[in-house]
C-alpha positions as a LaTeX table, in Angstrom:
\begin{tabular}{lrrr}
\hline
Residue & $x$ (\AA) & $y$ (\AA) & $z$ (\AA) \\
\hline
Met1 & 118.32 & 101.03 & 79.97 \\
Ser2 & 121.16 & 99.51 & 78.08 \\
Glu3 & 123.64 & 100.26 & 80.88 \\
Leu4 & 121.81 & 97.70 & 83.05 \\
Ile5 & 122.14 & 94.78 & 80.61 \\
Gly6 & 123.66 & 91.94 & 82.61 \\
Ala7 & 122.48 & 93.31 & 85.94 \\
Val8 & 122.30 & 90.80 & 88.77 \\
Trp9 & 119.45 & 91.82 & 91.07 \\
Arg10 & 119.40 & 91.06 & 94.79 \\
Lys11 & 117.37 & 91.91 & 97.86 \\
Ser12 & 118.77 & 92.78 & 101.24 \\
Ser13 & 119.59 & 89.83 & 103.45 \\
Arg14 & 117.42 & 91.61 & 106.03 \\
Ser15 & 114.38 & 91.48 & 103.76 \\
Asn16 & 111.50 & 89.59 & 105.33 \\
Asn17 & 109.82 & 88.79 & 101.99 \\
Gly18 & 106.84 & 90.89 & 103.01 \\
Gly19 & 106.55 & 92.21 & 99.47 \\
Asn20 & 107.81 & 95.74 & 100.10 \\
Cys21 & 111.38 & 95.24 & 98.96 \\
Val22 & 113.84 & 97.15 & 96.88 \\
Glu23 & 116.27 & 95.22 & 94.71 \\
Val24 & 119.72 & 96.49 & 93.86 \\
Ala25 & 122.05 & 95.60 & 91.02 \\
Asp26 & 125.56 & 96.73 & 91.88 \\
Asn27 & 127.59 & 94.37 & 89.73 \\
Leu28 & 128.04 & 96.69 & 86.74 \\
Pro29 & 130.75 & 99.32 & 86.25 \\
Gly30 & 129.61 & 102.92 & 86.52 \\
Val31 & 125.97 & 102.36 & 87.49 \\
Val32 & 123.84 & 100.94 & 90.30 \\
Gly33 & 120.25 & 99.99 & 89.57 \\
Leu34 & 117.34 & 100.08 & 92.01 \\
Arg35 & 113.88 & 98.64 & 91.39 \\
Asp36 & 110.73 & 97.50 & 93.16 \\
Ser37 & 110.88 & 93.73 & 93.72 \\
Lys38 & 107.14 & 93.45 & 93.07 \\
Asp39 & 107.56 & 94.92 & 89.59 \\
Pro40 & 110.78 & 93.56 & 88.07 \\
Asn41 & 109.79 & 94.75 & 84.60 \\
Gly42 & 108.87 & 98.21 & 85.83 \\
Pro43 & 110.92 & 101.36 & 86.11 \\
Val44 & 114.51 & 101.32 & 87.32 \\
Leu45 & 116.38 & 104.09 & 89.06 \\
Ala46 & 119.99 & 104.22 & 87.85 \\
Ile47 & 122.46 & 106.05 & 90.10 \\
Ser48 & 126.20 & 106.39 & 90.32 \\
Pro49 & 128.21 & 104.04 & 92.53 \\
Ala50 & 129.28 & 107.08 & 94.58 \\
Ala51 & 125.64 & 108.02 & 95.24 \\
Trp52 & 124.86 & 104.42 & 96.25 \\
Thr53 & 127.83 & 104.33 & 98.62 \\
Ala54 & 126.77 & 107.64 & 100.19 \\
Phe55 & 123.24 & 106.31 & 100.67 \\
Val56 & 124.43 & 103.06 & 102.29 \\
Val57 & 126.78 & 104.97 & 104.60 \\
Gly58 & 123.91 & 107.29 & 105.57 \\
Val59 & 121.65 & 104.34 & 106.36 \\
Lys60 & 124.31 & 102.68 & 108.49 \\
Arg61 & 124.86 & 105.93 & 110.37 \\
Glu62 & 121.08 & 106.29 & 110.82 \\
Thr63 & 121.26 & 109.67 & 109.08 \\
Phe64 & 117.77 & 109.21 & 107.64 \\
Asp65 & 116.03 & 107.97 & 110.80 \\
Val66 & 113.50 & 110.35 & 112.30 \\
\hline
\end{tabular}
């Protein structure tokens, strides 16, 4: 994915390093990348910054909790 060249990947500060982490790269214009921290060379999900913001807002509001 050429749009992710230069991506800076990070884990949540709440990650406990248990191995089941998602990394995000949100430093690029127009795209946010998501990947499995256990497989940094594996597939990447690329979404719009608006979709990422909506997801983060939903998590903070506990929209997805069941």
